[in-house]
C-alpha positions in Angstrom: 4.5 14.3 6.7 3.8 10.8 5.7 6.4 9.4 3.3 4.3 6.9 1.3 6.5 4.2 -0.8 5.9 4.1 -4.3 6.1 0.2 -4.0 3.6 -1.3 -6.1 1.2 1.6 -6.3 3.1 2.6 -9.7 0.7 0.2 -11.7 -2.0 -0.2 -9.1 -3.2 3.1 -8.2 -5.5 4.2 -11.3 -7.0 7.0 -9.1 -7.8 8.4 -6.0 -11.5 7.5 -6.5 -10.8 3.8 -7.4 -9.4 2.5 -4.2 -9.9 -1.1 -5.1 -9.8 -1.1 -8.8 -8.2 -3.8 -10.7 -4.5 -3.0 -11.8 -5.7 -3.8 -15.5 -7.2 -0.7 -17.1 -9.2 -1.7 -20.0 -9.5 0.7 -22.9 -13.3 0.6 -22.1 -12.7 2.9 -19.2 -11.7 5.7 -21.4 -13.6 8.7 -21.8 -13.9 8.6 -25.5 -15.1 12.3 -26.6 -14.7 14.0 -29.7 -11.8 16.3 -28.5 -8.8 15.8 -30.8 -5.6 14.9 -29.3 -3.9 17.6 -31.5 -6.0 20.0 -29.4 -4.9 18.3 -26.2 -1.2 18.8 -27.3 -2.0 22.5 -28.2 -3.6 22.8 -24.7 -0.5 21.4 -23.2 1.7 23.9 -24.8 -0.9 26.7 -23.7 -0.8 25.4 -20.3 3.1 25.1 -20.1 3.1 28.9 -21.5 0.6 30.0 -18.9 2.6 28.5 -16.0 5.7 30.2 -17.3 4.1 33.5 -17.4 2.0 33.3 -14.2 4.6 31.8 -12.0 8.1 32.5 -13.4 7.2 35.6 -15.6 10.1 36.7 -17.5 10.3 36.4 -21.4 14.1 35.2 -21.4 13.1 32.3 -19.0 10.2 31.2 -21.1 12.1 31.3 -24.4 14.8 29.1 -22.6 12.1 26.9 -21.5 10.6 26.7 -25.0 14.0 25.6 -26.5 14.6 22.9 -24.0 11.1 21.6 -24.4 10.6 21.6 -28.2 11.4 17.9 -28.6 8.5 16.3 -26.5 6.1 19.3 -27.1 6.3 18.8 -30.8 5.6 15.1 -30.4 2.4 14.1 -32.3 2.2 10.6 -31.3 -0.7 11.4 -28.9 -2.7 12.5 -31.9 -3.6 8.9 -32.4 -3.7 7.8 -28.9 -7.5 8.0 -28.5 -8.2 6.6 -32.0 -5.9 3.6 -31.2 -7.6 3.1 -27.8 -11.0 2.8 -29.6 -9.6 0.3 -32.0 -8.2 -1.7 -29.0 -11.6 -1.6 -27.3 -13.3 -3.3 -30.1 -10.3 -5.8 -30.6 -9.3 -4.5 -34.0 -5.9 -5.8 -34.3 -5.3 -4.8 -37.9 -6.0 -1.2 -36.9 -3.7 -1.4 -34.1 -1.0 -2.8 -36.5 -1.5 0.4 -38.5 -1.3 2.7 -35.4 2.0 1.1 -34.6 3.3 2.4 -37.8 1.7 5.8 -37.4 2.8 6.4 -33.9 6.3 4.8 -34.3 9.1 6.9 -32.8 6.8 9.1 -30.6 6.1 9.4 -27.0 3.3 6.8 -27.1 4.6 4.6 -29.7 4.4 1.5 -27.2 0.6 1.9 -26.4 -0.9 0.4 -29.7 1.8 -2.6 -29.5 0.8 -3.0 -25.7 -2.9 -3.0 -26.4 -2.6 -5.4 -29.4 -0.4 -7.9 -27.4 -2.7 -7.7 -24.4 -5.8 -8.7 -26.4 -4.5 -12.1 -26.0 -1.5 -12.1 -23.5 -1.7 -15.9 -22.9 -0.8 -16.4 -26.7 2.3 -14.2 -26.6 5.7 -15.6 -26.4 8.3 -14.7 -23.8 10.5 -13.4 -26.7 8.1 -11.2 -28.1 7.4 -9.8 -24.6 11.2 -9.4 -23.9 11.5 -7.5 -27.4 8.9 -5.0 -26.3 10.9 -4.3 -23.2 14.0 -3.8 -25.1 12.2 -1.6 -27.4 10.7 0.5 -24.7 13.1 0.3 -21.8 12.3 2.1 -18.5 8.6 2.7 -19.4 5.7 1.9 -17.2 3.9 0.1 -20.2 6.9 -2.2 -20.6 6.8 -3.1 -16.9 3.2 -3.6 -16.9 3.3 -5.8 -20.0 6.0 -8.1 -18.7 4.5 -8.3 -15.2 0.9 -9.1 -16.6 2.4 -11.7 -18.9 4.3 -13.4 -15.9 1.1 -13.4 -14.1 -1.0 -14.8 -17.0 1.6 -17.6 -17.7 1.9 -18.5 -14.2 -1.9 -18.8 -13.9 -1.7 -21.3 -16.8 1.2 -23.3 -15.3 3.6 -22.2 -18.3 6.6 -21.6 -15.7 9.2 -21.8 -18.4 7.7 -18.5 -20.0 7.8 -16.9 -16.5 11.3 -17.6 -15.9 12.3 -16.2 -19.3 11.0 -12.8 -18.4 11.6 -12.8 -14.6 14.8 -10.7 -14.6 12.9 -7.9 -16.7 10.3 -7.3 -13.9 11.6 -4.4 -11.7 8.5 -3.3 -9.8 6.6 -6.4 -8.9 3.4 -6.2 -6.8 2.4 -9.0 -4.6 0.8 -11.3 -7.3 3.7 -10.5 -9.7 6.2 -11.7 -7.0 4.4 -14.9 -6.6 4.3 -15.4 -10.2 8.0 -15.2 -10.5 8.6 -17.4 -7.3 6.3 -20.1 -9.0 8.4 -20.0 -12.0 11.6 -20.6 -10.1 10.0 -23.1 -7.8 8.8 -25.3 -10.7 12.1 -24.8 -12.7 14.6 -26.0 -10.0 15.8 -22.7 -8.7 14.6 -23.4 -5.1 16.8 -20.5 -3.7 15.2 -17.8 -5.7 11.8 -19.3 -5.0 12.3 -18.9 -1.5 12.8 -14.9 -1.7 8.9 -14.9 -1.4 8.6 -17.2 1.6 8.2 -14.5 4.3 5.4 -13.0 2.4 3.3 -16.1 1.8 4.2 -19.0 4.1 2.7 -18.2 7.2 0.0 -15.8 6.0 -3.5 -16.3 7.0 -5.1 -13.2 5.6 -6.5 -13.1 2.1 -3.8 -12.9 -0.5 -3.7 -13.3 -4.3 -4.5 -16.7 -5.8 -0.9 -17.1 -7.1 0.5 -16.5 -3.6 -1.9 -19.2 -2.2 -0.6 -21.4 -4.9 3.0 -20.6 -4.3 2.4 -21.4 -0.4 1.0 -24.7 -1.3 3.7 -25.6 -3.8 6.7 -24.4 -1.7 5.7 -27.5 0.6 7.7 -29.6 -1.9 10.5 -27.2 -2.0 13.8 -28.7 -0.8 14.6 -25.7 1.2 11.5 -25.9 3.5 12.3 -27.8 6.7 9.8 -29.9 8.5 9.9 -27.2 11.3 8.6 -24.8 8.6 6.0 -27.2 7.6 4.8 -27.7 11.0 4.5 -23.9 11.6 2.6 -23.5 8.6 0.2 -26.6 9.3 -0.7 -24.9 12.5 -2.1 -21.9 10.6 -3.8 -23.9 8.1 -5.4 -26.0 11.0 -6.8 -22.7 12.5 -8.2 -21.5 9.0 -9.6 -24.9 7.9 -7.5 -25.0 4.7 -8.1 -28.7 3.9 -5.9 -29.1 0.8 -2.7 -27.5 2.7 -3.6 -29.5 5.8 -3.5 -32.9 3.9 -0.4 -31.9 1.8 1.5 -30.5 4.8 0.7 -33.5 7.2 1.7 -36.1 4.7 5.1 -34.4 4.2 5.5 -34.5 7.8 4.8 -38.2 7.9 1.5 -37.7 9.9 -1.2 -37.8 7.2 -4.4 -36.6 7.9 -7.4 -38.1 5.8 -9.9 -35.8 4.3 -12.8 -38.0 6.1 -11.3 -37.2 9.5 -11.4 -33.6 8.6 -14.8 -33.5 7.1 -16.3 -35.3 10.0 -14.9 -32.7 12.3 -16.1 -29.9 10.2 -19.7 -31.4 10.2 -19.7 -31.8 14.1 -16.7 -30.7 16.1 -18.5 -31.4 19.4 -18.7 -35.1 18.6 -14.8 -35.2 18.1 -14.4 -33.5 21.5 -16.5 -36.0 23.3 -14.5 -39.0 22.2 -11.1 -37.4 22.3 -10.4 -38.5 25.7 -10.6 -42.2 24.6 -8.2 -41.6 21.6 -4.5 -42.4 21.8 -1.9 -39.7 22.5 -0.7 -39.4 18.8 0.5 -36.5 16.9 -2.3 -36.9 14.5 -4.8 -36.3 17.2 -3.1 -33.1 18.3 -3.5 -31.9 14.7 -7.0 -32.8 14.7 -7.7 -31.3 18.2 -6.3 -27.9 16.8 -8.4 -28.2 13.6 -11.5 -28.9 15.8 -10.9 -25.9 18.2 -10.6 -23.8 14.9 -13.8 -25.1 13.5 -15.7 -24.5 17.1 -14.2 -21.1 17.2 -15.4 -20.2 13.6 -18.9 -20.7 15.3 -18.4 -19.4 18.9 -15.1 -18.5 20.4 -16.9 -18.5 23.5 -17.9 -22.1 23.3 -14.3 -23.1 22.1 -13.0 -21.3 25.1 -15.0 -23.4 27.3 -14.2 -26.6 25.6 -10.5 -25.9 25.9 -10.6 -25.0 29.6 -12.4 -28.2 30.4 -10.1 -30.4 28.1 -7.1 -29.0 29.7 -8.4 -29.8 33.2 -9.5 -33.3 32.4 -6.2 -33.7 30.7 -4.3 -32.4 33.7 -5.8 -35.3 35.8 -4.4 -38.1 33.3 -1.2 -39.8 33.8 -0.4 -39.5 30.1 -1.4 -36.2 28.6 -3.4 -36.2 25.4 -2.8 -32.4 24.7 0.8 -31.4 24.5 2.2 -27.9 25.4 2.3 -26.9 21.8 -1.2 -27.9 21.1 -2.4 -26.1 24.3 -0.8 -22.8 23.2 -1.8 -22.8 19.7 -5.3 -23.6 20.7 -5.1 -20.4 22.9 -3.6 -18.6 19.9 -6.7 -19.4 17.9 -9.0 -18.1 20.6 -7.1 -14.9 20.7 -7.2 -14.3 16.9 -11.0 -15.2 16.8 -11.6 -13.0 19.7 -10.0 -10.1 17.9 -12.1 -10.5 14.8 -15.3 -10.0 16.8 -14.4 -6.5 18.8 -16.9 -4.7 16.7 -19.7 -7.1 17.3 -18.9 -8.0 21.0 -17.0 -5.3 22.3 -13.3 -5.4 23.4 -12.3 -7.5 26.2 -9.0 -8.2 28.0 -9.6 -12.1 27.6 -7.9 -11.8 24.2 -4.6 -10.5 26.0 -4.9 -13.4 28.5 -5.3 -16.1 25.6 -2.5 -14.6 23.6 -0.1 -14.7 26.8 -1.3 -18.4 27.4 0.0 -19.0 23.8 3.4 -17.5 24.2 6.3 -19.3 22.3 8.6 -18.3 19.6 6.4 -19.1 16.6 4.1 -16.1 16.0 3.1 -14.8 12.4 2.8 -11.3 11.7 -0.9 -11.3 12.0 -1.0 -13.1 15.3 1.9 -10.7 16.8 -0.3 -7.7 15.5 -3.6 -9.0 17.1 -1.7 -9.6 20.3 -0.1 -6.2 20.4 -3.5 -4.4 19.6 -5.2 -6.2 22.4 -2.5 -5.3 24.6 -2.4 -1.6 23.7 -6.2 -1.3 24.2 -6.2 -2.4 27.6 -2.8 -0.8 28.5 -1.0 -4.2 29.3 2.2 -2.8 28.5 4.3 -5.8 29.5 2.3 -7.8 26.8 2.8 -4.8 24.4 6.6 -5.5 24.9 6.0 -9.3 24.4 3.9 -8.9 21.4 6.3 -6.6 19.6 9.2 -8.9 20.4 7.3 -11.7 18.5 7.6 -9.5 15.1 10.5 -10.0 12.8 13.4 -7.5 13.1 12.3 -5.3 10.1 8.8 -5.0 11.3 10.0 -4.0 14.8 11.9 -1.0 13.5 8.8 0.5 11.8 7.6 3.9 13.3 4.3 2.2 14.5 5.8 -0.4 16.6 8.7 1.8 17.8 6.1 4.3 19.1 4.3 1.6 20.9 7.3 0.1 22.4 8.4 3.4 23.6 4.8 3.9 25.1 5.3 0.7 27.0 8.9 1.5 28.2 7.4 4.9 29.4 5.4 3.1 31.9 8.1 0.8 33.3 9.5 1.3 36.9 12.8 0.6 35.3 14.6 4.0 35.0 16.7 2.8 32.2 13.6 1.8 30.2 12.1 5.1 30.7 15.3 6.7 29.5 15.5 4.4 26.3 11.6 5.4 25.8 12.7 9.3 25.4 15.4 8.3 23.1 13.1 6.4 20.9 10.6 9.4 20.9 13.5 11.6 20.0 14.3 9.5 17.0 10.5 9.2 16.0 10.1 13.1 16.2 12.3 13.6 13.3 9.5 12.6 11.2 6.3 14.6 10.6 4.0 11.6 10.0 1.4 10.4 12.8 3.9 8.6 14.9 6.3 11.5 14.6 3.9 14.1 15.6 2.7 12.0 18.5 6.3 11.5 19.6 7.0 15.3 19.3 4.4 15.9 22.0 6.0 13.4 24.2 9.4 15.3 24.4 7.7 18.9 24.3 8.6 19.7 20.7 6.2 21.7 18.6 5.4 21.3 14.9 6.0 24.3 12.9 5.0 24.5 9.5 7.2 27.4 8.6 10.4 25.3 9.2 9.0 23.4 6.1 8.3 26.4 3.9 5.0 26.9 5.3 2.4 28.0 2.3 5.2 29.2 0.2 5.9 27.4 -3.0 9.2 26.0 -3.6 11.6 27.9 -6.2 12.2 26.0 -9.2 15.2 26.7 -11.6 14.7 27.3 -15.3 16.7 24.2 -16.1 14.8 22.0 -13.8 11.5 23.4 -15.2 12.9 22.5 -18.7 14.0 19.0 -17.6 10.4 18.1 -16.7 9.4 18.2 -20.4 12.6 16.5 -21.5 11.8 13.6 -19.4 9.8 11.3 -21.5 7.8 9.8 -18.5 6.8 13.0 -17.2 6.1 14.5 -20.6 3.7 11.3 -21.3 1.9 12.2 -17.9 1.1 15.7 -18.7 0.1 15.2 -22.3 -2.4 12.5 -21.0 -3.7 14.8 -18.3 -4.4 17.3 -21.0 -5.9 14.8 -23.3 -9.5 13.1 -23.0 -7.9 10.0 -21.8 -8.9 8.4 -18.6 -7.0 9.9 -16.0 -6.0 6.5 -14.9 -3.4 6.5 -17.8 -2.0 9.7 -16.8 -1.7 8.8 -13.1 0.0 5.6 -14.0 2.5 7.4 -16.3 3.0 10.1 -13.5 3.6 7.5 -10.6 6.2 5.8 -12.8 7.9 9.0 -13.5 8.3 9.8 -9.8 9.6 6.4 -9.3 12.3 6.6 -12.0 13.2 10.1 -10.5 13.4 8.9 -7.0 15.5 5.9 -7.9 17.8 8.3 -9.7 17.8 10.5 -6.5 16.6 13.5 -8.6 14.8 15.6 -6.0 15.0 18.6 -8.0 13.0 16.9 -11.1 10.4 15.6 -8.6 10.0 19.1 -7.2 9.9 20.8 -10.5 7.2 18.4 -11.8 5.2 18.7 -8.7 5.3 22.5 -8.8 4.1 22.1 -12.7 1.2 19.8 -11.6 0.3 22.3 -8.8 0.4 25.1 -11.1 -1.8 23.1 -13.4 -4.4 22.3 -10.6 -3.4 18.6 -10.7 -2.9 18.7 -7.0 -3.4 15.0 -6.2 -0.2 14.0 -8.2 1.7 16.9 -6.8 0.8 15.5 -3.3 1.7 12.0 -4.6 5.1 13.2 -5.7 6.2 14.8 -2.4 4.8 12.0 -0.4 7.0 9.6 -2.3 10.2 11.2 -1.9 12.5 10.7 1.4 14.5 13.9 1.3 11.7 16.5 -0.1 9.4 18.6 2.3 7.2 21.2 0.9 3.9 21.5 2.6 2.8 23.9 -0.1 2.9 20.9 -2.4 2.1 18.0 -0.1 -0.9 19.9 1.8 -2.4 22.5 -0.5 -5.3 24.4 0.4 -7.8 24.9 -2.6 -11.2 26.4 -1.9 -9.7 28.1 1.5 -12.5 30.7 1.7 -15.2 28.1 1.2 -13.5 25.6 3.5 -13.0 28.3 6.4 -16.5 29.8 5.8 -18.5 26.5 5.8 -16.3 24.8 8.7 -16.9 27.8 11.1 -20.6 27.8 10.0 -20.7 24.0 11.0 -18.7 24.7 14.2 -15.6 22.6 13.2 -12.1 23.4 12.8 -11.1 24.2 9.1 -8.1 22.2 9.5 -9.8 19.1 10.4 -12.0 19.8 7.3 -8.9 20.1 5.2 -7.5 16.7 7.0 -10.6 15.0 5.9 -10.8 16.4 2.3 -7.0 15.6 1.6 -7.5 12.0 2.8 -11.0 11.5 1.0 -10.1 12.6 -2.4 -6.8 14.3 -2.6 -8.7 17.4 -3.9 -9.9 15.8 -6.9 -13.3 17.3 -7.7 -14.5 14.4 -9.7 -13.4 11.8 -7.4 -15.9 8.7 -7.0 -15.3 5.8 -4.9 -16.3 2.3 -5.6 -19.1 2.7 -3.2 -20.5 5.8 -4.7 -18.9 8.5 -2.5 -18.5 11.7 -4.6 -16.7 14.9 -4.6 -14.1 16.5 -2.5 -15.6 15.5 0.7 -16.5 12.0 -0.7 -20.2 12.3 0.6 -22.4 9.1 0.0 -25.5 9.6 -1.9 -28.0 8.6 1.1 -25.8 10.9 3.3 -26.2 13.9 0.8 -29.8 13.3 0.8 -29.8 13.3 4.6 -27.9 16.5 4.7 -30.1 18.2 2.3 -33.4 17.4 4.2 -31.8 18.9 7.3 -30.8 21.8 5.5 -34.1 22.2 4.1 -32.9 21.7 0.5 -34.1 19.7 -2.3 -31.5 17.0 -3.1 -29.7 17.0 -6.4 -27.1 14.7 -7.2 -25.0 17.1 -9.4 -25.4 19.8 -7.1 -24.1 17.6 -4.2 -21.0 16.6 -6.1 -20.2 20.2 -7.1 -17.2 21.6 -5.4 -18.8 24.3 -3.1 -22.0 22.3 -2.3 -20.0 19.3 -1.7 -17.8 21.3 1.0 -20.7 22.8 2.5 -22.5 19.3 2.9 -19.5 17.4 3.9 -18.5 20.2 6.6 -22.2 20.0 7.8 -22.0 16.3 8.2 -18.7 16.6 10.0 -20.3 18.9 12.4 -23.4 16.5 12.7 -21.2 13.6 13.6 -19.2 15.7 15.9 -22.4 16.5 17.7 -23.4 12.9 18.1 -20.0 11.6 19.2 -19.5 13.8 22.2 -17.6 16.4 20.4 -14.6 14.0 20.3 -12.7 14.6 16.9 -11.2 11.0 16.7 -14.5 9.4 17.3 -16.0 11.8 14.5 -13.3 10.9 12.2 -13.8 7.3 12.6 -17.5 7.9 12.2 -17.0 9.8 9.0 -15.3 6.8 7.5 -17.0 4.0 9.0 -20.3 5.3 10.3 -21.0 6.8 13.6 -22.6 3.4 15.1 -19.2 1.7 14.5 -17.3 4.6 16.1 -19.6 4.1 19.2 -19.0 0.5 19.3 -15.2 1.0 19.6 -15.6 3.3 22.6 -14.6 1.8 26.0 -17.3 0.4 28.0 -16.0 1.8 31.3 -13.9 4.9 32.0 -12.0 6.8 29.5 -9.1 5.9 27.0 -6.1 7.7 25.7 -7.1 8.4 21.9 -3.9 7.0 20.5 -5.0 3.5 22.3 -8.5 4.0 20.9 -7.1 4.5 17.5 -4.6 1.6 17.4 -7.3 -0.7 18.4 -9.8 0.2 15.9 -11.1 -3.0 14.3 -11.3 -2.0 10.7 -7.7 -1.6 9.1 -9.0 1.0 6.5 -10.7 3.1 9.3 -7.5 2.7 11.7 -5.2 4.2 9.0 -7.6 6.6 7.9 -7.9 8.2 11.2 -4.3 8.3 11.8 -3.7 9.9 8.5 -6.6 12.6 9.0 -5.2 13.6 12.5 -1.8 13.9 11.1 -3.2 16.0 8.2 -5.3 18.2 10.6 -2.3 19.0 12.7 -0.4 20.0 9.8 -3.1 22.3 8.4 -3.6 23.8 11.8 -0.1 25.2 11.6 -0.4 26.3 8.0 -3.7 28.0 8.9 -2.0 29.9 11.9 -4.1 28.0 14.4 -1.5 25.3 15.3 -2.6 22.6 17.8 -0.5 19.6 18.7 -1.9 16.3 17.8 -2.3 14.9 21.1 -4.4 18.0 22.1 -6.4 17.7 19.0 -7.1 13.9 19.8 -8.0 14.4 23.4 -9.4 11.4 25.3 -12.3 9.0 24.2 -14.9 8.7 26.9 -16.8 5.5 27.6 -19.6 4.7 25.4 -23.0 6.3 26.0 
């Protein structure tokens, strides 16, 4: 199954329904009902007893469990958690000081202090933040406070404070890494600042503001070479980043004036009309790249005609005005722009040609990825190999690119490459993720859920069960889950607990906690726990099947595969009934309100938002809509899956114009990254669920072939 890295999701992932939510959870997001937290603690105790009785059963085990767990089950600091949260929400510093005293020594003692300090983070001292980390070591709130502090201080240019806490940050996300690097870059420690170079220097996609700032400031880092500057300058010329262009070109000794850039921005055609009369200078090479980028922003087709014309004209000159590097990067600009218009204009092999015309040893990842995807789409296997070779060594080792390199070698007339392809498939097939399942089909292996325990839940020892509630991080997560606090708090504590256990290579603790979460119905965190381990495989925990009778019944009524329905549901909501996306999709199947109204009309029902979001109706609506999309998209499950996420019209636009296309090539070239990954995960899920349901179907057979558009 997919093994997702915990990485930065510990602090970022607030809930499955908040895909793009801010990392900072304000206390205003809490659900502040009147339920006392004393009741919540009591509920936690009852829940644990119920789990013990229902799952493990004997009185002796229960008594042992109670003895092990009494420390944290008797903890009362959560009693004041909700009240302290209310105080924080209204900015009552005095009350928070009082709650710090009341909750001192308890599991949740750090929260009122965190809330108080976070009310005005910029005014805090690095000493105070460091003291908080020492007082509450190895807790997620200590990590969150120090990381947020570093970001805040970097944002206000207080780099000395950033450096003073940098070594306390252990799980930085992209913005936090850039904050730390900015601190070092402005403090003379150029080597440590360079640790973030690969993340930001050549990136042209949207990134956090602090990372943009870091990339600009690294221009003055002593370890940045002029070759580095020239490589970044080309990307900034393509993107039209005026400030970066001026700073980089000045350091390179070829300063470009703002007035020259502004004039081209307003009228690139005027620049091209006079270019032939300009001297063959390096500055004009840069201005030509900039002009092609601005014209391509308007029309890549017009820019392509301009470039071809200029090259033909230039080839007739005794002294060339366009050097080889400028020509190559102008074609690179066209290739990247063409790949940005695949949904609107359709795919075209000209993108592959333009990338091939741009071949050199200076590709950033986005350019190499675009080249690879264009080549994959059109089965240009030599170009696939070329594109992957332009990625850095670590990226090339990723399953995605190993799979496509194997696919390319498989087509070769060279028998040694074909043999290499088989070995690569065999290695990939050790995994049960999307690419592993695809590789299994290539070498004739069959995924068998029974080898991973099938639907049987893992056995957990009494000692490991007890250790879950002896672990402060897991204990906080379960207490918060049973309280009225926003689920985001419980999720954050859970994710951190999983990370700590994983770092300690304590798989038994992770399995025990996941089993306990599963028994309580906290399925999304059970899934998260197993998915975030390298050595644990338990399909019962990672691929649960709640509401099985309803899913099977409604799927069959809608004429769809129940395994596919489960695949969609696991990806959409992780089985959180109350899940709600940032665009309004709701329920287990994440049905949009307008879609639910459309479904209700077609079923002859009166639309009701509350009913549409309820478990049973949401499943019925979701499966009906899956069947509806399937019928509209030629009964092709990959198309229908893409359509469920991005809309049927987009799924159609991505179909080939002529002939059919292997489904894996269609999926890999889907223009929306979110939908591309979504389809892979759903197909992976569905393949695993089909085996669990006793209807095993290989992923390649499931995905089939994508027909031409109609």
